[in-house]
N, C-alpha and C positions, 0 to 999 in steps of 0.2 A: 470722734475727731478732736474734740476739746481735750480729751485725756492724752491723746498722742502728742498734741501741740504742747501740753503742760509738761510731759515727759521730756520732750525735746528741749524745752526752755531750761528745765532743771539740769539736763545734761550739758547744755552750752554754758550755763552759769557755773557749773562744777569745773568744767574744762578751763574756763577763764581764771577761776580761783587757783587751780593747780598750776596753770601756766605762768600766773603772775610772778611768783618767786624766781622761776627760771628765766623769765625775761628780764627781770630786775638784775639778776646775777650776771646775765650776758651784757647788760648795758654797763655794769660796773667793771667788767673785765678790763685789765690794763691794755693799752695799745701796744702793738708790736714795738720792739726796741728800734730806735732810730740810730743807725751807725754813724751817720753824718754828725748828729748831735753829740754822739759818744766820742767821736774823734775830736770835736771841738773842745769837750770837756777835758779829754786827755791831753790835748795841747796846751790849754790854758792853765790846768790845775795839776795834772799828774806827771807830765812829761819830765819835769825837772829832776825827779828822784827816780822814776820808774822807765824813763825813755818814752817818747810818744807812742811808739809801737809796742811798748811793754817788753822789750828784748833785754839783753844781757847788760844791764847797767851796773851800778855799784853793788858789790857783793852783799853789803849790809841791807839792801832793799830787795824785796822779792821780784822775780820774774813774773809778769802778769799775762804775757802772750800765751794763748792756748789754755788758760786756766778756766775752769767751768764758771759760767756767768752766775749761776745760782749761788756758788760759793762766795764769789766776789761781792754779790749783793748782800749776802748774810754778813760778811765781815764789815762792810761799809755801814750796814744798819746797826751792828753791834758796836761800832766805834761811835756812831751818832747817839745811841742809846746809853753809852758809858759802860757797856758789858765788856768791851775790850778796850784796854788802856794803851794810849800813846798819844802824847800831847800833840804832835804834828798831825797824825791821822784823825784824831777827834776833832781838831779845829777845821780840817778840810771837810770831813763828812758832815759836820754841822751845817755847811753851806750847801749841801747837795739835797735836791728833792728825790723822791722815790723814782721818778722818771729819769732824773740825771744818773742815779745809780744803775738803773736797768740799761740805760743807754751806753754808759762807759764800760760796764761789764761786758755787754754784748760786743762792743767794739774791741776790747782786748781778747775776748774769747775767739773772735773771728780770725785772729792771727795765728799763723803757724809757729808752734813752739820749736825752738832750735835746740838741738842736743848739747849737752855739756860734757864734762870730763872729770873723773875722779882723779885726785892728785897724789894720793898715798895708797899704793897698791896693797900693802899689808892691812891698812885700816879698811879699805874698801872690801877686802876679803871677809873680815870680821863683820862689817856692815852687811854684806850679802847674807851671811849666816843668820844674823838677827832678823833682817828684813824678811827672808823666806822661811826661816824656821822658828823665829822667836827665841826666848831664853826660858827653857823649861824649869830650871831650878829657881827662877824669880817669877814664874807665872806671867811672863811677858809674852803675849800672843804675836804671831808673825804679822809684821806690817802689811804684807801683801794681802792679808785677808780683807782688809778695808780699802787700801790704797791701790790694790790690784797688783798682779805680778810684774807688770811693766811700768807701774807708777802712774797710770793715767787717772786713778782715783774714781770716785762716784760723785756725781753732781750734788751740790748743796752741802753734804755733810763732810765728804772726804776729798780734799784737794788733790790736784795733780802734783806730784813730787818729782817726776822724772825731769832731770836736767836743772832743777832748782839750785841756786847758790848754796854751797855747802855752808858758808858763814851764816846765811839767813836761816837755813834749816836748824843748824846748831843752836843759834840764838833763840829760836822759838821752843825747842825742846827744853832748853835750859829755863826759859821763861815759864813753861808749864811746870817744870819740876820745882822751881823755887817760888811758885805761887804768884808770879808777876802776871802771867796770862792764865785766866781761869774760865774762858768762855766755851770750854769743852771738858766736861768731867771725865770723859773716857781718856783724853789725852793727858789730863792732869795725873790720873791713876797710873797710866803707863810710864810717863816720864819720871815719876817719882821713884821708879825702880831702876832707872838707868844711871850707870856711872858716867863720868866725864868721857872716859875712853870710849864707851859704848855709843854715846851721843855723837862724838866726833866720827866714829866709824860709820854709823848710820848716815850722818850728813854727807860724808865723802862718797859713800856708795850711791845714794840717790842722785847726787850731782851727775854722775855718769850713767844712770839708768836710762834705758831707752827700749 
């Protein structure tokens, strides 16, 4: 009887030890994003440049509505850490807590992205060729491989591109190519092989991608 009780005690103690880390991890799990708080941050902090709902504001600033929340949090975190450079965004990100970032990212992600349009038909045709087939003689892979054929991207690493302002997309590709933006080694390597004409073509194409 004593032996059975002893074994039971050992098993219970072992179970408690094994469960401890799992319970601790569960206790540390972040709370679900609060869209109301996210909207408040968007209104007070982001709306002047990105529009409160993240819609089609100034072409120099990215459209945020419908963007992956994981990607938005990653970019805000990297602005705050100094891994991505922009004086305005670094200053703003410095004031945001981790919860603020998750909340505002979830708020913008909850909005339905609106379609855009390509402006230059000839450029968009070249852009489509690169986006879907890459550039073989430059060893440039097709953009669709990471950003998906319809431009919706993959959470965290690969942003939604469909409908994005052509001016903003071109500016980011140039920033990658010229070493101004270096928070993605993959994009730095790809952009280094692109000409101005190819960058313009890609940017125009994704603006109308849907």
